[in-house]
DOZA-58966 format. One record per residue (C-alpha): residue number from 1; residue in three letters; chain; x, y, z. Coordinates in pm, 1 decimal. Example, Ala and Ser with C-alpha at 12.3 -4.5 7.8 and 13.67 -1.06 7.14 Angstrom:
2
+-----+------+-----+----------+----------+----------+
| seq | type | mol |        x |        y |        z |
+-----+------+-----+----------+----------+----------+
|   1 |  ala |   A |   1230.0 |   -450.0 |    780.0 |
|   2 |  ser |   A |   1367.0 |   -106.0 |    714.0 |
+-----+------+-----+----------+----------+----------+
This chain:
122
+-----+------+-----+----------+----------+----------+
| seq | type | mol |        x |        y |        z |
+-----+------+-----+----------+----------+----------+
|   1 |  met |   A |   9094.2 |  -9134.5 |   2751.4 |
|   2 |  arg |   A |   9091.7 |  -8804.3 |   2567.0 |
|   3 |  gly |   A |   9415.8 |  -8621.0 |   2618.9 |
|   4 |  asp |   A |   9634.7 |  -8921.9 |   2684.6 |
|   5 |  val |   A |   9957.6 |  -8945.4 |   2492.0 |
|   6 |  lys |   A |  10130.4 |  -9282.3 |   2502.8 |
|   7 |  val |   A |  10500.6 |  -9329.5 |   2442.5 |
|   8 |  lys |   A |  10716.8 |  -9639.7 |   2453.1 |
|   9 |  val |   A |  11058.9 |  -9621.3 |   2610.4 |
|  10 |  glu |   A |  11271.8 |  -9935.0 |   2624.5 |
|  11 |  gly |   A |  10965.2 | -10152.1 |   2565.6 |
|  12 |  lys |   A |  10760.6 |  -9995.0 |   2846.4 |
|  13 |  glu |   A |  10457.0 |  -9781.5 |   2770.0 |
|  14 |  his |   A |  10422.9 |  -9451.1 |   2955.7 |
|  15 |  val |   A |  10108.3 |  -9239.8 |   2952.5 |
|  16 |  leu |   A |  10114.7 |  -8861.2 |   2974.4 |
|  17 |  arg |   A |   9810.0 |  -8641.4 |   3032.6 |
|  18 |  leu |   A |   9759.3 |  -8274.2 |   3098.9 |
|  19 |  thr |   A |   9507.1 |  -8189.7 |   3367.5 |
|  20 |  leu |   A |   9382.6 |  -7847.9 |   3466.2 |
|  21 |  gly |   A |   9601.5 |  -7857.3 |   3778.1 |
|  22 |  ala |   A |   9906.0 |  -7950.4 |   3575.0 |
|  23 |  met |   A |   9837.9 |  -7667.5 |   3332.1 |
|  24 |  glu |   A |   9809.3 |  -7422.7 |   3620.7 |
|  25 |  glu |   A |  10155.7 |  -7531.2 |   3735.1 |
|  26 |  val |   A |  10295.0 |  -7477.8 |   3385.1 |
|  27 |  ser |   A |  10136.0 |  -7131.1 |   3374.7 |
|  28 |  glu |   A |  10287.1 |  -7032.9 |   3709.5 |
|  29 |  val |   A |  10637.8 |  -7133.8 |   3609.9 |
|  30 |  glu |   A |  10633.8 |  -7052.0 |   3240.5 |
|  31 |  met |   A |  10434.4 |  -6846.1 |   2995.3 |
|  32 |  ala |   A |  10074.4 |  -6926.0 |   2907.7 |
|  33 |  pro |   A |  10031.9 |  -7284.1 |   2778.6 |
|  34 |  ala |   A |   9880.2 |  -7160.4 |   2450.5 |
|  35 |  val |   A |  10192.7 |  -6951.6 |   2391.7 |
|  36 |  ile |   A |  10411.4 |  -7254.3 |   2466.9 |
|  37 |  leu |   A |  10209.9 |  -7456.1 |   2212.6 |
|  38 |  gly |   A |  10274.6 |  -7188.8 |   1950.5 |
|  39 |  ala |   A |  10644.6 |  -7181.8 |   2036.6 |
|  40 |  leu |   A |  10674.9 |  -7560.1 |   2009.8 |
|  41 |  glu |   A |  10487.7 |  -7569.1 |   1680.1 |
|  42 |  ser |   A |  10704.8 |  -7294.9 |   1531.4 |
|  43 |  gly |   A |  11025.1 |  -7455.4 |   1659.5 |
|  44 |  val |   A |  11116.5 |  -7146.9 |   1863.9 |
|  45 |  tyr |   A |  11114.2 |  -7284.8 |   2217.5 |
|  46 |  asn |   A |  11358.3 |  -7362.7 |   2494.6 |
|  47 |  ala |   A |  11429.1 |  -7668.0 |   2706.4 |
|  48 |  lys |   A |  11258.1 |  -7512.7 |   3008.1 |
|  49 |  glu |   A |  10926.6 |  -7484.9 |   2820.2 |
|  50 |  leu |   A |  10953.7 |  -7837.4 |   2680.6 |
|  51 |  gly |   A |  11046.8 |  -7978.2 |   3021.3 |
|  52 |  ala |   A |  10758.7 |  -7800.1 |   3197.1 |
|  53 |  val |   A |  10500.0 |  -7952.2 |   2963.0 |
|  54 |  leu |   A |  10650.1 |  -8301.6 |   2978.1 |
|  55 |  arg |   A |  10684.6 |  -8292.5 |   3359.0 |
|  56 |  ala |   A |  10322.2 |  -8183.7 |   3393.0 |
|  57 |  gly |   A |  10205.4 |  -8463.8 |   3162.5 |
|  58 |  leu |   A |  10410.2 |  -8726.7 |   3344.3 |
|  59 |  arg |   A |  10309.3 |  -8609.1 |   3690.4 |
|  60 |  ala |   A |   9937.9 |  -8620.5 |   3606.6 |
|  61 |  thr |   A |   9953.8 |  -8995.6 |   3541.4 |
|  62 |  gly |   A |  10222.3 |  -9087.2 |   3792.7 |
|  63 |  ala |   A |  10448.5 |  -9216.8 |   3516.5 |
|  64 |  glu |   A |  10766.5 |  -9380.4 |   3637.7 |
|  65 |  ile |   A |  11004.8 |  -9188.1 |   3415.2 |
|  66 |  ser |   A |  11148.6 |  -8839.5 |   3445.7 |
|  67 |  ser |   A |  11113.4 |  -8575.5 |   3176.3 |
|  68 |  asp |   A |  11492.3 |  -8577.5 |   3135.6 |
|  69 |  asp |   A |  11495.6 |  -8953.5 |   3079.3 |
|  70 |  leu |   A |  11202.4 |  -8923.2 |   2839.9 |
|  71 |  val |   A |  11380.8 |  -8661.4 |   2629.3 |
|  72 |  ser |   A |  11702.3 |  -8867.2 |   2632.2 |
|  73 |  ala |   A |  11519.3 |  -9180.2 |   2519.3 |
|  74 |  leu |   A |  11298.8 |  -9016.9 |   2255.8 |
|  75 |  gly |   A |  11532.1 |  -8746.7 |   2133.6 |
|  76 |  gly |   A |  11450.9 |  -8378.0 |   2127.7 |
|  77 |  leu |   A |  11235.3 |  -8374.3 |   1815.4 |
|  78 |  glu |   A |  11009.0 |  -8661.2 |   1922.4 |
|  79 |  ala |   A |  10984.5 |  -8519.2 |   2277.6 |
|  80 |  arg |   A |  10874.7 |  -8189.6 |   2121.1 |
|  81 |  asn |   A |  10610.7 |  -8376.2 |   1919.1 |
|  82 |  val |   A |  10482.1 |  -8543.3 |   2236.3 |
|  83 |  ala |   A |  10454.1 |  -8202.8 |   2406.7 |
|  84 |  ile |   A |  10267.7 |  -8060.6 |   2105.9 |
|  85 |  arg |   A |  10023.4 |  -8353.5 |   2109.2 |
|  86 |  leu |   A |   9967.7 |  -8307.6 |   2483.7 |
|  87 |  leu |   A |   9894.8 |  -7936.5 |   2456.8 |
|  88 |  ala |   A |   9685.0 |  -7968.3 |   2141.6 |
|  89 |  ser |   A |   9477.6 |  -8240.5 |   2304.0 |
|  90 |  phe |   A |   9428.3 |  -8031.3 |   2618.3 |
|  91 |  phe |   A |   9302.2 |  -7738.1 |   2411.9 |
|  92 |  gly |   A |   9081.4 |  -7962.9 |   2197.5 |
|  93 |  val |   A |   9261.8 |  -7903.5 |   1870.9 |
|  94 |  asp |   A |   9441.1 |  -8137.9 |   1638.8 |
|  95 |  ala |   A |   9806.0 |  -8095.2 |   1551.4 |
|  96 |  ser |   A |   9718.1 |  -7852.0 |   1272.5 |
|  97 |  gly |   A |   9520.6 |  -7623.8 |   1506.7 |
|  98 |  asn |   A |   9174.5 |  -7730.4 |   1390.9 |
|  99 |  ala |   A |   8903.7 |  -7795.5 |   1647.6 |
| 100 |  asp |   A |   8893.6 |  -8161.1 |   1743.9 |
| 101 |  ala |   A |   8603.7 |  -8317.2 |   1554.7 |
| 102 |  ala |   A |   8512.7 |  -8539.1 |   1849.3 |
| 103 |  glu |   A |   8462.0 |  -8235.9 |   2067.0 |
| 104 |  lys |   A |   8250.6 |  -8025.1 |   1831.2 |
| 105 |  pro |   A |   7898.3 |  -7972.2 |   1961.7 |
| 106 |  lys |   A |   7624.8 |  -8088.2 |   1732.0 |
| 107 |  ala |   A |   7413.8 |  -7811.5 |   1587.5 |
| 108 |  lys |   A |   7049.4 |  -7818.9 |   1687.0 |
| 109 |  ala |   A |   6803.4 |  -7784.5 |   1405.2 |
| 110 |  ser |   A |   6518.2 |  -7550.4 |   1474.8 |
| 111 |  ala |   A |   6204.9 |  -7548.0 |   1263.3 |
| 112 |  ser |   A |   6142.9 |  -7180.5 |   1296.6 |
| 113 |  arg |   A |   6231.1 |  -6896.2 |   1522.1 |
| 114 |  ser |   A |   5999.5 |  -6610.9 |   1582.7 |
| 115 |  arg |   A |   6122.6 |  -6260.6 |   1637.0 |
| 116 |  pro |   A |   5955.3 |  -6016.6 |   1865.1 |
| 117 |  thr |   A |   5782.7 |  -5747.9 |   1667.3 |
| 118 |  ser |   A |   5748.4 |  -5391.1 |   1772.6 |
| 119 |  lys |   A |   5429.5 |  -5198.6 |   1726.4 |
| 120 |  gln |   A |   5458.7 |  -4853.0 |   1585.1 |
| 121 |  gly |   A |   5195.8 |  -4586.4 |   1580.6 |
| 122 |  ala |   A |   4895.1 |  -4639.4 |   1820.5 |
+-----+------+-----+----------+----------+----------+
C-alpha cells in the first residue's frame, strides 16, 4: 500500500503508515508535519518530533513495538530515515522532495480550445 514503510527489528517485520488522523495528532502536539519533514531532512530536529512521527506511524497499523524500542533497535539515524520516508510518502513526494511519479495526474490532450471572442463596434 502507498505510504507503508516496513522495518525489520529482530527478524520481525513492522509496518508503519501515516493516516490523516495520525497526522492530525502530530499537528496538535507538534509543529506542522511539513515543518517536521524539513527539520528531519536538514538534521535539525529533536527527539519529540521524531517520536511523534514514529508513534503516529506505528499506531496507524497497530504495530506491536513502541517508538522507543524502534529507535533503540534501529539507531537514531535509521529511525530518522524511517520518519522521513513516512512523511515524504504521506505528502506524495520522494525523499528528494520531488512529486511522486506514481501520483502525478496524466495530462489530457486536447485537440483545440476555442476562446470566446468579444465583438467591438456595432
